[in-house]
N, C-alpha and C positions, 0 to 999 in steps of 0.2 A: 418439580424443580427443572426438569428438562425443558418443558414448555416455557417456563419463565426465562431461562437462559436464552433460548432461541428468540423469544419476544424482545428481550433486552437488546440483543445484538442487532436484530432487524430494526428496532426503533432508533437505535443510535445511528446505524449506517444508512438506513433508507429513509428515515424521517417520515414514515407512513407511506412511502412510495413503494411499489413492487420492484424487486431487484431482478432481476433477471440479467498507395503510392510509396516509395522509399525515399529517405533523405539522401542527398548526394554526398559524395566524399571528395576531398581535395586531392591534388596530385599525389600526395604522400600516402593516400589511403585512409587518412584519419577522418572521422565524421566531422561535419561542420559545427558540432556543438560540444560543449564540455559541461559537466555538472559540477556546481560548486555547492557542497553541503553547508548547512548553517550550523553554527555553534560546535560544541564538542559533544561527544557521545558518552559522557560519563554518567554513572548511576543507571537506574532502570530507565530505559529509553527505547523508543521505536523511531527508526530513522530511515531515510532514503539513501541508497548508494547506487551510483551508475554501474550498469552492467556493460562490460566491454564486449565488443563484437556485434555483428549484425548491422543492418543498414537502417534500422529503426531506432528511435529513442527508447531505451529500456532502463528502468530503475527498479532495484530490488527494495522491498519493504522488509526491514530487518529488526528483530527485537533482541535486546541484550540486557542482562542484569536482572532477569526475572526467573524465579524458580519453576513456576508452572503456568503455562499459557494454555487455556482450554478454548479460548475464542478471541477473535479480534473483529472489531467493527470500526470503520473509519471513513472519513471523507477526505479526498484530495482535490485541490482546485488548481487551475492553470488558466492561462489566457487562451481561449478557443481560437483566436486569430493566429496563434503560433503553433498549436498542436491539435491533432484530433486523436481521440481515444481509439485504440485498436482492440486491446483485450487485457484482461487481468488473469494471470496464471497463478494458481495457488502453489505454495511451496511443497516440496516432497514429503514433509513430515505429516501432513494432514492425511487422515485415514480415508478409506474408500467410502465410509459412512458420513464423512464430514459434510456440513452445510457450506457450500462454496458459491457465493453470489456476488456479482459485480454488475453495476449498471450506471451508465452516465445519467445522473439524476437531472441534470440541466447542462446546457453547453458549458464546458469547462469545469464541471464538478462530477466527480466519480464517487459513488457510494459502494462500499465493499463490506461484506460479512463473510469471514472464514471462521468456522467453529466446529468443534467435534460435537457429535450428537450423543446424548445419553451419558452413560457411565464410562466412556472412553477415557483413557489416561490423557492428561495434559502433556504439553511438550516443554522440555527443559530449555530455557533460553538464557541460562546463567552466563555462558560464554557468548553464544550467538545462535539465533534461529532465523532462517529464511522463511518469512511468512508467505511471501509470494513476489511476483514480478509484474510491474505495470508496463504496458507497451503502448507507445504513441507513434503517430506518423507526423513528421515535421511538415509545416506548411510554409516552406521558404526558409529564410535565415533570421527569423525573429526570435529572440530569447524570451523566457517567461519564468516567473517564480513557480515552483511546484510547492504547494503549502498544504499542510494538514489543517483541517478545521478541528482543533483540539476539543472544543466544546461538544463536537459531534463524533468523537473518537474514543474508543475504550478497548482495553484488554481485560479479559475476565478469567477467573480461576474456575475450577470444576463446580463450585457452589454458586457461580454466577456473580461473585463479588468483583467489583471493578478494582483493577490493580493500579496503584499509583505509578505513572510513567510520564516522562517528558516526550513530547512529539517534536522531532526535528526533520525538517524537509530541506529545501535548497533552491537553487536557481539554475536554470538551463541557460547558458550564455552562448552566443554565436562566436565562433573563433575567427 
């Protein structure tokens, strides 16, 4: 079962591929970008939320309305002329044994797999669970949609069953 769960997550996130400068601020100190989330975050959902602070573009990947998250695998896309990928940081709930992979699969497309290994307990996302944070470097003042490829994204429970969720991303706009 463990091997099947890892294989499912890698297949969804990586699609068969192996995973493995600062933006300026204006005079008020505000970053030159704002993040506009799409839709509402009602029901079981994975969504992006802007992380405040820092000179880079940072968005949290958050799950809400799910009883047990044992693993996540997803793809996020953006305009590579607007942003360059810096890193993906797994959230604090993942154990030291968790599988934590992130790789830019193609320019402007990130494949991520964050999952517990073996019989580790899943994580309660009933109210909210920070899955991780995506960090980008802005390439000037061009906005871009940040979008999940829902067909290549999944949350799974301990048995490896895909959990029904809505994937909500947003748009990075220049101020």
